[in-house]
C-alpha positions in Angstrom: 18.5 33.4 -17.0 18.6 32.0 -13.4 14.9 32.9 -13.0 14.0 31.1 -16.2 15.9 28.0 -15.1 13.9 28.0 -11.8 10.6 28.5 -13.6 11.4 25.6 -15.9 12.4 23.4 -13.0 9.2 24.3 -11.1 7.1 23.5 -14.2 8.9 20.1 -14.6 8.3 19.3 -10.9 4.6 20.0 -11.2 4.2 18.0 -14.4 6.1 15.1 -12.9 3.9 15.1 -9.8 0.7 15.2 -12.0 2.0 12.4 -14.2 2.8 10.1 -11.2 -0.6 10.9 -9.7 -2.3 10.0 -12.9 -0.5 6.6 -13.1 -1.5 5.7 -9.6 -4.8 3.8 -9.2 -7.6 6.0 -7.9 -10.9 4.8 -6.4 -14.0 5.9 -8.3 -16.2 8.1 -6.0 -19.9 7.3 -5.9 -22.2 9.8 -7.6 -24.3 10.8 -4.6 -21.2 11.5 -2.5 -20.2 15.1 -2.2 -16.9 14.6 -0.3 -14.1 13.6 -2.6 -11.8 10.8 -1.4 -8.2 11.5 -2.4 -5.9 8.5 -2.8 -3.2 9.8 -0.5 -1.1 7.2 1.3 -1.4 6.8 5.0 2.2 8.0 5.6 1.8 11.1 3.6 3.4 13.4 6.2 6.6 11.3 6.4 6.8 11.1 2.6 6.5 14.9 2.4 9.3 15.3 4.9 11.5 12.9 3.0 10.7 14.7 -0.2 11.6 18.1 1.3 14.9 16.6 2.6 15.7 15.1 -0.8 14.9 18.4 -2.7 16.9 20.4 -0.2 20.0 18.2 -0.4 20.2 18.0 -4.2 19.0 21.6 -4.7 21.8 23.0 -2.4 24.4 20.6 -3.9 23.6 21.4 -7.5 21.6 24.6 -7.5 19.5 23.0 -10.3 15.7 23.1 -10.0 15.4 19.8 -12.0 17.8 18.1 -9.5 15.7 19.5 -6.6 12.6 18.1 -8.2 14.3 14.7 -8.7 15.5 14.7 -5.1 11.9 15.4 -4.0 10.6 12.5 -6.1 13.3 10.2 -4.8 12.5 11.1 -1.2 8.8 10.8 -1.7 9.1 7.3 -3.1 12.0 6.1 -1.0 9.7 4.0 1.1 8.5 2.0 -1.9 12.1 1.8 -3.3 13.4 0.3 0.0 10.4 -2.0 0.3 10.8 -3.0 4.0 10.1 -6.6 4.8 7.7 -5.8 7.6 5.5 -3.7 5.3 5.4 -6.4 2.6 4.6 -9.2 5.0 1.9 -7.3 6.9 -1.0 -8.4 4.5 0.2 -12.0 4.6 0.4 -12.0 8.4 -3.1 -10.5 8.5 -4.4 -13.4 6.3 -2.7 -15.9 8.6 -4.3 -14.2 11.6 -7.7 -14.4 10.1 -7.2 -18.1 9.5 -6.4 -18.6 13.2 -9.4 -16.6 14.2 -11.7 -18.7 11.9 -10.4 -21.8 13.6 -11.0 -20.2 17.1 -14.5 -19.4 16.1 -15.1 -22.9 14.8 -13.8 -24.5 18.0 -15.7 -22.1 20.3 -19.0 -22.6 18.4 -18.5 -26.4 18.5 -18.6 -26.1 22.3 -22.4 -25.2 22.1 -21.7 -21.4 22.0 -23.7 -19.0 19.9 -22.1 -16.8 17.2 -22.2 -13.6 19.3 -20.7 -15.4 22.4 -18.0 -17.0 20.2 -17.0 -13.5 18.8 -16.8 -12.1 22.3 -14.8 -15.0 23.7 -12.3 -15.2 20.8 -11.6 -11.4 20.4 -9.1 -11.1 23.3 -7.4 -14.3 22.1 -7.2 -13.3 18.5 -3.7 -12.8 16.8 -2.2 -9.4 17.2 -2.7 -8.1 13.6 -6.5 -8.2 13.9 -7.0 -8.1 17.7 -7.8 -4.4 17.9 -10.6 -4.6 15.3 -12.1 -7.7 16.9 -12.1 -6.3 20.4 -14.0 -3.2 19.1 -16.5 -5.6 17.4 -16.9 -7.6 20.6 -17.5 -4.5 22.7 -20.3 -3.4 20.4 -21.8 -6.8 19.7 -23.9 -6.8 22.9 -25.9 -3.6 22.1 -26.0 -3.4 18.3 -27.1 -5.6 15.5 -24.4 -8.1 14.5 -24.8 -8.0 10.7 -24.0 -4.3 10.2 -21.1 -4.7 12.6 -19.7 -7.5 10.6 -19.8 -5.4 7.4 -17.9 -2.6 9.3 -15.3 -5.1 10.3 -14.8 -6.1 6.7 -14.1 -2.5 5.8 -11.6 -2.2 8.6 -9.7 -5.4 7.8 -9.9 -5.0 4.0 -8.7 -8.5 3.4 -10.2 -11.1 0.9 -10.0 -13.9 3.4 -11.7 -11.7 6.0 -14.5 -11.1 3.5 -15.1 -14.9 3.2 -15.2 -15.4 7.0 -17.4 -12.4 7.5 -19.8 -13.5 4.8 -20.1 -16.9 6.5 -20.7 -15.3 9.8 -23.3 -12.9 8.4 -25.2 -15.8 6.8 -25.1 -17.6 10.2 -26.3 -14.5 12.0 -29.3 -14.3 9.6 -30.0 -18.0 10.1 -29.2 -18.9 6.4 -26.1 -21.1 7.1 -26.3 -24.6 8.4 -22.8 -26.0 8.8 -20.8 -22.9 9.7 -18.0 -24.9 11.4 -17.2 -26.8 8.2 -17.2 -23.6 6.2 -14.8 -21.9 8.6 -12.5 -24.9 8.5 -12.3 -24.8 4.7 -11.7 -21.0 4.7 -8.9 -21.4 7.3 -7.2 -24.1 5.3 -7.5 -22.1 2.1 -6.1 -19.0 3.8 -3.1 -20.9 5.1 -2.4 -22.2 1.6 -2.8 -18.7 0.2 -0.4 -17.3 2.7 2.3 -19.9 1.9 2.0 -19.2 -1.8 2.3 -15.4 -1.3 5.4 -15.9 0.9 6.9 -18.0 -1.9 6.1 -15.4 -4.5 7.5 -12.6 -2.3 10.8 -14.5 -1.9 11.0 -15.2 -5.7 10.7 -11.4 -6.4 13.6 -10.6 -4.1 16.0 -10.4 -7.1 13.9 -7.7 -8.7 13.7 -5.6 -5.5 17.5 -6.0 -5.0 18.0 -4.7 -8.6 15.9 -1.7 -8.0 17.8 -0.8 -4.8 21.2 -1.4 -6.5 20.3 0.8 -9.6 19.0 3.6 -7.4 22.1 3.5 -5.1 24.5 3.4 -8.1 22.8 6.3 -9.8 22.7 8.4 -6.6 26.4 7.7 -5.8 27.4 8.5 -9.3 25.6 11.8 -9.2 27.2 12.8 -5.9 30.7 11.7 -7.1 30.3 13.8 -10.3 29.2 16.8 -8.3 32.2 16.5 -6.0 34.9 15.5 -8.6 33.7 16.2 -12.1 32.7 19.8 -12.0 33.6 20.3 -15.7 31.6 17.3 -16.8 28.4 18.6 -15.1 28.8 22.2 -16.0 26.8 22.0 -19.3 23.8 21.0 -17.3 23.6 24.4 -15.7 22.1 26.0 -18.8 18.4 25.9 -19.8 19.1 23.3 -22.5 21.1 21.2 -20.0 18.2 21.3 -17.5 15.8 20.1 -20.2 18.2 17.3 -21.1 18.6 16.4 -17.4 14.8 16.4 -17.0 14.5 13.9 -19.8 17.2 11.7 -18.3 15.5 11.8 -14.9 12.1 10.9 -16.5 13.7 7.9 -18.4 15.4 6.8 -15.2 12.3 7.2 -13.0 10.2 5.4 -15.5 12.5 2.4 -15.6 12.7 2.3 -11.8 8.9 2.5 -11.6 8.4 -0.4 -14.0 11.0 -2.5 -12.1 9.4 -1.7 -8.8 6.0 -2.5 -10.1 7.2 -5.9 -11.3 8.3 -6.7 -7.7 5.1 -5.5 -6.1 2.3 -7.8 -5.1 -1.1 -7.2 -6.7 -3.8 -7.5 -4.1 -6.6 -9.9 -5.0 -10.2 -8.8 -5.5 -12.3 -8.5 -2.4 -15.7 -10.2 -2.1 -17.2 -7.4 0.0 -15.5 -4.4 -1.7 -17.6 -1.2 -1.8 -19.7 -1.0 -4.9 -18.8 1.5 -7.6 -21.5 3.5 -9.5 -21.1 1.1 -12.4 -21.9 -1.8 -10.2 -24.9 -0.1 -8.7 -26.5 0.5 -12.2 
């Protein structure tokens, strides 16, 4: 009976992981490419460690495979549930930094400097969120063609405002732009307005994020309290049928938390220089 319970729990954990992976947006790989690009997050190692800790704690406390799977899911998505302010504001700060850099380029080019000289001069003075990428661009600008370097910079920054600035600079490098300073001024002003609006929207969603944290904390504290105090109440969940019911409860709870978390998450705008998909290339 114990082996059957663990087998059911392992099957539930695998099915839960596959369902969550299917719900997450995946990039469409191009047809000529042989290497598959997996949509794993950048902090995958830390997430796996937290998932292992969550599975170990709930698994040891309950000896239920379904609870261990739920603890693993809770640990894996704990970063998104907590939604730290620094991580949420990083894209907004990058947009503001790009606006500052556009103004620096405009002022430097107005002092009778060429585009390449302006990039080299402004890179060390650029705001911190984009300084590393710009310094790399400036170091290579003297020995390589500028247009391909600008497209590489767009892929490194991955910001819609950066795409606008880089498009204007690429046109200027090709000699197809006349009044680059005016274009950079308009892009900088638009970027600042966009950043202000995004900060306002982020503040307005604070209530939803607080609700997600409160619901998660209450459910976790209730589960721990029942494990410590209400042994008789939790005993029916030790059977196979109880594990199935508990899995359904966890799925309903996780689905509700996921929808609430999605409501409080910012949807990134479309990029102008986003990599083309096979559908776009046809």
